[in-house]
C-alpha positions in Angstrom: 35.5 -12.3 -0.1 37.6 -9.2 0.0 34.5 -7.1 -0.7 32.7 -8.7 2.2 35.6 -8.0 4.5 35.5 -4.4 3.4 31.8 -4.3 4.2 32.4 -5.5 7.7 35.2 -3.1 8.3 33.2 -0.1 7.0 30.2 -1.1 9.1 32.3 -1.5 12.2 33.9 1.9 11.7 30.5 3.5 11.1 29.3 2.1 14.3 32.3 3.5 16.2 31.8 6.9 14.6 28.0 6.8 15.5 28.8 5.9 19.1 31.2 8.8 19.4 28.7 11.2 17.8 25.9 10.1 20.0 28.0 10.4 23.1 29.2 13.9 22.2 25.7 15.2 21.2 22.9 16.2 23.5 22.1 18.6 26.3 25.8 18.2 27.4 28.2 18.6 24.5 31.8 17.6 24.6 34.5 17.3 22.0 36.0 14.0 20.9 39.4 14.7 22.6 37.7 15.8 25.8 35.5 12.7 25.8 38.4 10.3 25.3 40.5 12.0 27.9 37.6 12.1 30.4 36.9 8.4 29.9 40.5 7.3 30.3 41.8 9.8 32.9 38.7 11.0 34.7 38.6 14.3 36.5 36.0 15.7 34.1 32.5 16.3 35.6 30.7 16.6 32.2 32.2 13.3 30.9 31.3 11.6 34.2 27.7 12.6 33.7 27.8 11.3 30.1 29.3 8.1 31.3 26.6 7.5 33.9 23.6 8.7 31.9 24.3 8.6 28.2 26.5 5.6 27.8 24.0 3.1 29.3 21.4 4.5 26.9 23.8 4.1 23.9 24.7 0.5 24.9 21.1 -0.5 25.5 20.0 0.8 22.1 22.9 -0.9 20.4 22.4 -4.2 22.0 18.6 -4.0 21.5 19.1 -3.3 17.8 21.6 -6.2 17.5 19.3 -8.6 19.2 16.2 -7.7 17.2 18.1 -7.8 13.9 19.6 -11.2 14.5 16.2 -12.5 15.8 14.7 -11.3 12.5 17.4 -13.1 10.5 16.8 -16.4 12.4 13.1 -16.2 12.1 13.3 -15.6 8.3 15.5 -18.8 8.1 13.1 -20.9 10.2 9.9 -19.7 8.6 11.2 -19.5 5.1 9.5 -16.1 4.9 11.4 -12.9 3.9 9.0 -10.8 5.9 9.2 -12.7 9.3 10.2 -10.2 12.0 9.7 -10.3 15.8 7.5 -7.2 15.8 5.4 -8.1 12.8 4.5 -11.6 13.8 3.7 -10.8 17.4 6.7 -12.1 19.4 7.7 -8.6 20.7 4.1 -7.7 21.6 3.6 -11.1 23.3 6.7 -10.5 25.3 5.5 -7.0 26.4 1.9 -8.3 27.2 3.0 -11.1 29.5 5.5 -8.9 31.3 2.9 -6.2 31.9 0.3 -8.7 33.0 2.5 -10.5 35.5 3.9 -7.3 37.0 0.5 -5.8 37.3 -0.7 -8.7 39.3 2.5 -9.2 41.2 4.4 -5.8 41.4 7.1 -7.3 43.5 8.3 -9.4 40.5 9.1 -6.3 38.5 12.8 -7.1 38.2 12.0 -10.5 36.8 10.2 -8.9 33.8 12.8 -10.2 31.3 12.0 -13.8 32.2 8.3 -13.1 31.7 9.0 -11.4 28.4 10.7 -14.5 27.2 7.7 -16.6 28.2 5.4 -14.2 26.4 7.5 -14.3 23.2 7.6 -18.1 23.3 3.8 -18.1 23.6 3.4 -15.8 20.6 5.8 -17.9 18.6 3.9 -21.1 19.5 0.6 -19.5 18.5 2.0 -18.4 15.1 3.3 -21.9 14.3 0.3 -23.8 15.5 -2.3 -21.6 13.8 -0.5 -21.4 10.5 0.8 -24.9 10.1 -1.1 -27.1 7.6 1.2 -30.0 6.5 3.9 -27.5 5.7 4.9 -23.9 6.2 3.0 -21.5 3.9 4.7 -18.0 4.0 1.6 -16.0 3.3 -0.5 -17.9 5.9 2.2 -17.5 8.5 2.6 -13.8 7.9 -1.2 -13.2 8.2 -1.5 -15.3 11.3 1.5 -13.4 12.8 -0.1 -10.0 12.0 -3.3 -11.2 13.7 -1.5 -12.4 16.8 0.5 -9.2 16.9 -2.7 -7.1 16.7 -4.4 -9.1 19.5 -1.4 -8.8 21.9 -0.9 -5.2 21.1 -4.5 -4.3 21.8 -4.5 -6.3 25.1 -1.3 -4.6 26.1 -2.6 -1.1 25.3 -5.7 -1.8 27.4 -3.5 -1.8 30.5 -2.9 1.9 29.9 -6.4 2.6 31.2 -6.0 0.8 34.5 -4.1 3.7 36.0 -2.0 1.6 38.4 1.5 2.6 39.4 2.8 -0.8 38.5 1.4 -0.5 34.9 2.9 3.0 34.6 6.3 1.7 35.6 6.1 -1.2 33.2 5.0 1.0 30.3 8.0 3.2 31.0 10.2 0.1 31.1 9.1 -1.3 27.7 8.7 2.1 25.9 11.2 2.7 23.1 12.5 5.9 24.7 15.8 4.9 26.2 15.9 7.7 28.8 17.0 6.7 32.3 18.5 3.4 31.3 21.1 2.3 33.8 24.2 0.2 33.9 22.0 -2.6 35.5 19.9 -2.6 32.3 23.2 -2.9 30.3 24.3 -5.9 32.4 21.0 -7.7 32.1 20.7 -7.1 28.3 24.4 -7.8 27.9 24.2 -11.2 29.7 21.0 -12.6 28.2 21.5 -10.9 24.8 25.1 -11.9 24.7 24.2 -15.5 25.3 21.6 -15.3 22.5 24.0 -13.7 20.1 26.7 -16.2 20.8 24.2 -19.1 20.2 23.0 -17.4 17.0 26.5 -17.3 15.6 26.8 -21.1 16.2 23.5 -21.7 14.2 24.6 -20.3 10.9 25.2 -23.8 9.3 21.7 -25.0 10.3 20.1 -21.8 9.0 21.8 -22.4 5.7 20.5 -25.9 5.5 16.9 -24.8 6.2 17.0 -23.0 2.9 16.6 -26.4 1.2 13.3 -28.3 1.0 12.6 -30.2 4.2 13.0 -33.6 2.6 16.4 -32.6 1.1 17.5 -31.2 4.5 16.5 -34.5 6.2 18.5 -36.5 3.6 21.5 -34.4 4.5 21.1 -35.5 8.1 19.3 -32.5 9.6 16.6 -33.0 12.1 14.4 -30.3 10.7 11.8 -30.1 13.5 14.3 -30.0 16.3 16.5 -27.5 14.5 13.5 -25.2 13.9 12.7 -25.3 17.6 16.2 -24.5 18.7 16.6 -21.6 16.3 13.2 -20.3 17.2 14.0 -20.5 20.9 17.2 -18.4 20.3 15.2 -15.9 18.3 12.5 -15.6 21.0 15.2 -15.1 23.7 16.8 -12.3 21.7 13.6 -10.5 20.8 12.0 -10.9 24.2 15.0 -9.6 26.2 15.4 -6.7 23.8 11.8 -5.8 24.3 11.9 -6.1 28.1 14.9 -3.8 28.4 14.9 -1.7 25.2 11.2 -1.5 24.4 8.8 -2.5 21.7 10.4 -1.7 18.4 9.4 -3.0 15.0 11.1 -3.5 11.6 14.7 -3.8 12.8 14.6 -7.5 12.2 13.1 -6.8 8.7 15.4 -4.0 7.4 18.8 -5.2 8.5 18.8 -8.8 7.2 17.6 -7.7 3.8 20.3 -5.0 3.6 22.8 -7.7 4.8 21.8 -10.0 2.0 22.5 -7.3 -0.6 25.9 -6.6 1.0 27.3 -9.9 2.2 25.0 -12.5 0.7 22.7 -15.1 2.1 25.3 -17.2 3.9 24.1 -17.0 7.5 27.6 -17.4 8.8 28.2 -13.9 7.5 24.6 -12.6 7.6 24.2 -13.1 11.4 27.2 -11.1 12.5 26.4 -8.4 9.9 22.9 -8.2 11.3 24.2 -7.7 14.8 26.4 -4.8 13.6 23.7 -3.3 11.3 21.0 -3.6 14.0 23.2 -1.8 16.5 23.7 1.0 14.0 20.1 1.3 13.0 18.6 1.5 16.5 21.3 3.8 17.9 20.8 6.1 14.9 17.0 6.1 15.5 17.5 6.9 19.2 20.1 9.6 18.5 17.8 11.3 15.9 14.8 11.0 18.2 16.5 12.7 21.1 18.3 15.5 19.1 16.1 16.5 16.2 13.4 18.2 18.5 15.5 18.6 21.7 14.7 18.9 24.5 11.6 16.9 23.4 12.2 13.3 22.4 10.7 11.1 19.6 10.6 7.4 20.6 12.9 5.2 18.5 9.8 3.1 17.6 8.3 6.0 15.8 11.4 6.6 13.8 11.5 2.9 12.9 7.9 2.9 11.9 8.4 5.9 9.6 11.3 4.0 8.0 10.0 0.4 8.2 6.5 0.9 7.0 7.4 2.0 3.4 10.2 -0.7 3.4 7.6 -3.4 4.2 5.3 -2.2 1.4 8.2 -2.4 -1.1 9.1 -5.9 0.2 5.5 -7.0 -0.2 5.4 -5.8 -3.8 8.7 -7.5 -4.7 8.2 -10.8 -2.8 6.5 -12.9 -5.4 7.5 -16.1 -3.5 5.1 -15.1 -0.7 2.1 -16.0 -2.9 3.3 -19.3 -4.2 
């Protein structure tokens, strides 16, 4: 247990250090002491600019990463599939598609896009379940159906790029994985809905652990398996959809972080879920910081950074995951 506590402490310290580095680095550079003094005492124009422009970006990337990583951990528990992840099985692309569609038809509803994203994510999750279920969950069939649903929704979403309307352009900017021009309003929205989702996820650790058993064994232990799967899936959809609506369409965060977490803190979801939140925040913030600094003043979207990292990781997981073919 002491080792796991050390892991959490080191992870938290790493996140704090990364936040400070990200805040100090960019077109406006400040020292750590100047940043802290400006935040607490004010009267520093450069720190005020950082507080208004850079800190919302940092917080949105952190909360998006935490939400996506925890959603991935929950989906892996529900689907009994080590490769389940909101981006891979189509939840994120479904959230983006429905949001784009509704706002294109009704531009006045733009600020309700997080709600439509949740509905889109729920639709994608339903399609994956319904099309892959045959008497029981088969991990391989579920993954393949999820990839097909993701490809379909992604293609439909990309087709909107050729409509040329102002509303579509605005929505594409809103769901892109470049966190430029994020505001404190975005932080409040993501903090509210994402915070509710993360709190609920922390309360679901016991159920996630019980889902590791065979369904019949879990029922004998008093678990209502179908109802529990629906509840956990709903929380995962909420987290992934809100993160997509505010932070953008980013894949692999929900795949990488839970697997790293299992290696460091084990498979107990009471520990894995909070670690996934911390690890996801670190991962996406690091990807965004690298993307905006490595080729400054040009920016590389965080989704591209994640694809470069996550693609090879997925290949390795496919090679090692023998259970997927049983």
